[in-house]
N, C-alpha and C positions, 0 to 999 in steps of 0.2 A: 770680931768673927774669927773663924778658924782658917785664916788665909795661909798660915804657915804650918800649923801642927795638925789640923783636922781632928783635934781632940774634942773632949766634951765641952759643951757651952760653958763659959765661965759663970760662976755664981753671980747673981745680980743682973744678968743680961738675958733678955728674951732670945731664945734660939731663933735663928732665921731659917725658914723652910721655903725653898724654891718650889714654885708651882708652875709647871709647864703650861703656857698659854695656848688657847685655841683661837683660830682666826675665823671670823664670820662676817657676812654682810649685814648691815643694819641700816635702818632709815631713821635719822635723827633730825628733827626740825626741818623736815622736808628734803634733807640731803641724803643721798645714798653713800654710805661709808663702809669701809672694811676695817674692823677693829680686832685687837687682841684682847681676849677676855678669859675669865675663869668662873667656874660655878661659885656663886656667892657663899654657899654653905661650906665649901672647902675652906675658904678664907675665914669665915666666921668660926668654924669648929677649931681650926688651928689657933686662931686668936684667943678663943675661950680657953684653950689648953695651955695658954701662956707663951705662944710663939708669935713671931712676926712673919706673916706670909709675904713672899716676894715673887711677883709675877715675872715669868721668864718668857718673853716672846721668842719664837723659834726662828731666829735669824742667825746667820753665820757669826761665830764667835761666842754664842751663848754658853758653850761649854767652859769658857774661861772664867765664868762666874762661880764654878763649882767650888773653888778654893775659899769662897766667901760664905758658903752655906754651912748649915749644921745638919740639914736633911733635905730630902727631895720628895715631892708628891707628883706622880705622873698620872693625870686623870684620864677619863674616858674621852672619846673623840671619834674621828672618822676612821675608815678602814686603812690599814697599812698597805703600802705598795707591795703586791705579791712578788715583784721582782727581787725584793729584799731576801726572800727565802726560796728563790728559784722556781717560782710557779707562774703559770699564765693566769690572767685575771678571770675570775668567775663572772658570769653575767650580773650577779648580785653585788659584786664588789664595787664600791662607789666612793666618790669624794676623796680619792687619794691625792696626796701632796708629797711627791718624792723628796722635794727639797726640805720641807719641814720634817719629814721622817728622818732624813740624814742628820739634821741638827739635833733632834730629840734623842736619837741613838747615841750621838756624841756626848750629849749632856749626861745621859744615863750611864754610859760607860765611864766617864770621868768621875762621877759621884761614887759609883761602885768601886772603882780603883782606889779612891780615897777612903773606902770603907765607911762611908756616911750612911745613916739610915735612909731607907727608901720604902715608900708605900706606892705601889703601882696598881691602878684601878682600871678594870675593864680593858680598854685599848692599851692602857699602861702595862697590864699583865701580859698582853700579847706582844708588846714591844720588848718586854723583859725576856720573853721566850725566844723571840727572833734574834735578839742581841746575842743569845747563847747558842745560836745555831739551830733553833727549833723551827717548826713549821706550823701553819694554821689551817684549820678547816675554814674555808672561805664562806660557806653557807651551812650552818650547823643543822638546819632542818633536813638537808640531804643525808645527814648521818643518823640523826635521831628519829626522823620521821614525824616530828612535831615542831610547833612554834612556841613551845612553853617557855623558852628562854627569852623570846621577844614577842609577847602577845600583841596581836593586831587589834587596833581600835581606832576610834576617831581622834583620840588624844594619846599622849605618851603614857604607857601603862607598864608597870613593873610586874614581871613574873615572879611567883613565889615557889621556889623549889626546895625540897628537903636537902640538907647539906650534911655530908659525912666527912668528918675531920680526922686527920691522923693524930692519934693520942700523942701528947708530948710535943707537938709542933708549936711553933710560935703563934700561928693563927688560932689554934685551939685554946692556947692559954689566954689570948686576948678576948675571944668571944666567951669562953668559960660557961657554956651551957650544954645541956644534954641533947637537945634536938633543935639545932639552929636551922634557920630558913634563909635562903638568899632573897634578895630583891634585885632582880636582874632585868636587863634589856639589851641583849646582844645577839647578833646572828653569826658571829665568828667565835672561834675558840681554839685552844691548843690542840694540835694534832700530834706531831712528834715533839716530845719534850726536849728542851735544849740541854746541852751538856752542862753539868754543874748545878742543875736545878733539881729540887725535890718536889714532887706533887704532894700536897698536904691536905687537899680538899677536893671532893667530887660531888656532883649531883647524882641523883638516883639513876640517871641514864648513862652514867659513866663519864660525863663531861667534866674535864678538869676545872675546878672552881678556885683553887688556891695553889700557889707555888711559892717556894722560898729558895733563896740562893744558899746552897750548902756551904757551911763554914763561915758565912757572913754574919756579923752581929745582929743586923736587922735589915733584911731586904725581902719584903713580902709583896706578893702579887695576888690580888683577888679579882675574880671575873665579874662579881656582882657590882651593883651601882652604889658603893659606899659614898655617902654624900647626898644621895637622893632621898634619904629617909632621916629620921631624927636620931639614928644610931651613931654615936660619936666615938665608939670604942676604938676603932682603928686609928682615927685621927689623934686620940689621946695617947695611944700606944706609940705612934710616930713621934709625938711631942716628948714623951717620956724618954724614948731612945735618943732623941736629939739632945736632951739634957744630960743623959747618962753617958753617952758616947759609945757605950758598948754593953753587951749582955751575953747570955749564953748563946753560943752559935747553933745554927740549925745542924742536925746530924747529917753526915754524908749519906748518900743513897746506898 
C-alpha cells in the first residue's frame, strides 16, 4: 500500500479504497446489536472496478489508516452536527453523532492532505464542504419550497432532478452525457461554499449538486445517492484515480 509515498497503486496490486462506516442498531438472532456497516453496492462496485474496499469504523485513530489507502469513499449517512459550522440545530436536524463527525473529518482531512482520490457522496459532500469552512442548509425545503430532493412516501424513494454540470469539470467528464439526472434523497445541502471548493453541478432550483476541491487531482463530492442505483460511473472513476495516482486538477474558482 501507499504507506510511505502515497503514490499510484503499484502494478499488479488491487488499490485499497477506504469506505467510512456507518453505525446502526440491528436485531440479529434475537439480539439487539449496534454494528458498523456500509452499503453493499459501494463495496460491490469498487470490487468490480478492481479495488479492495476497506471498511473504516469511525473510532478515534481511524485517520492513521490514511497512509495505507489508495483512495477514500465517504458515503451518505445522518445529519452533521450543526455546531461544526457554527449553527444552532434546526428542528428537522436529527441523528447527529458529534464524536463520529470529528473522526470522519479527521480521516477526510488526512486523505486530502495526502492528495489521495476522494469520492464524497450525499452527507460525504456536506462533510467535504464543512471541512473547508462551508455551511449547510439544514432543511432544504425551507429554501426551495418543495420536497423534490427527498420525496415522501411509505418507502425510501429517490428524487429525479435535472442536473446542470460545469463544462470541463471532473464530474462532467465522468458522467459524459448531455442531460444527466440526479437520483437523490436528502433534506440538507450546501449553503455557503467552503474555501478552496468549486461548485461544478446544480439542480434546476439552484441547489449545489457537485463540488470539487480546486487544484486536487481527484476530490469530488456529489449530493445525489451514487450507489443507490445501477450507475457505477463514479465508483469506476474513483478506482481509475486510485490506480493512476493523479490526473488533471480541477481549475481554481
